[in-house]
N, C-alpha and C positions, 0 to 999 in steps of 0.2 A: 100938816107937816113945814109948820113955823120953826121958828129961832135955829138949833145950830144946823137942823137937815135944809132949813131952805137958803142960811149963808153956806152951807156947802153945796148947794147947787149953784147958786149967784157965783162963786168963783168958778165953780168948773166951768159954767157959761162964760164967765169973763173971760180963760183961757183957749177960748173956743170948743171946747167936751158937748159932750152930751150929756144927759141925763136922763136915770131914771128913778120913778118915786114907785117903790111899794110899801102901796096906803094900806094904813089897819082898817079903814072904815069901806063901807058899801059905795060910796060917790068919786068921781073922780076930779069931782069940785073941789075935794080938802087936798089933790094939791097945790101945793104952793108956786106962781106963778116962773118959776126956774125949771118947773119943770120939762122935759120933753116928752117921754114914755111914761105915763100912769100906768101902774098894775095896782086895778081894785083887788081886794082879798077878803074884805070883812069878814079879817080869820083876829083882828086886835093883835094881840102881845104874839100870837103863835106866827103870825107872820116873823117872826125873829129868826125861828127856821130856813125862814126861806132866802132872808138876806145872812143865815151865816151860809149855809149852802152855796148860792150863789155866788157871793165873793171869793174874791182874789188874797185879798188882805180887808183886815176889819179898822179900823182906827173910830174907838170910841169915848165921847166928850164928854166928860163930867158925868152925871144920868145918875138916874135912879135905878131904881129895881128892874125896869125893860132891859135899862142898858147894860146890867151887870146879868142877865139872860142872853142875849147877845153876846156879848163878852164868851162866855161861860158857851155856847154852841159852836162861836166861830173854834173856840179853841178845840171840841170835841171833836170837828170838822176836819183838824189840822193845817188850821188857817192861820197866818202873823194876826196880832193883836196888837195896835196901838193906843197907847193910853194918854189920854188929855188934858189934864184938868182933873184927874180921878178921884175921889175919897176912898176908893178901893187898891190895896196892893193886892195885886192876884200874879202867884206865880205864875210864868209862861206869858206876858204880857213884858211887850218892850214900851220904856215911859219916855214922851216926847216934852219936850219943855214951849213947844210954840206948834201953829197948825203947819206953815213949811215944811220944820222937823217933822212932824205927823207923816204927812205928805211924801216927803224922800223919803224915809224909813220904808212907809208902805211899798214906795217901788224898789227902793233896792232892795227889799226880803221878794218880791214874787221874780223881779230879775233874775 
């Protein structure tokens, strides 16, 4: 869980938050160094259903088909989805132009 997820966890920790990593593989060692609570699923992309069901709002950053499935599952679960740097134009999502704007929009949607 490097890249976007590591950056999100690092930012959360810098602001004093707690982080949870829902890992696709079989080992807690796959968690990035900023994850406080690692949930090992050994489910690959099927873990996206857990993420979509458990979140209050989803922020999708760029991404490939795994991200697309998280977007679809989140929308299907009635969760707000904020899109940042996406190559897709998906009905029901909310576009953001910066990470800060995406986070602010997510909190606005759930409050």
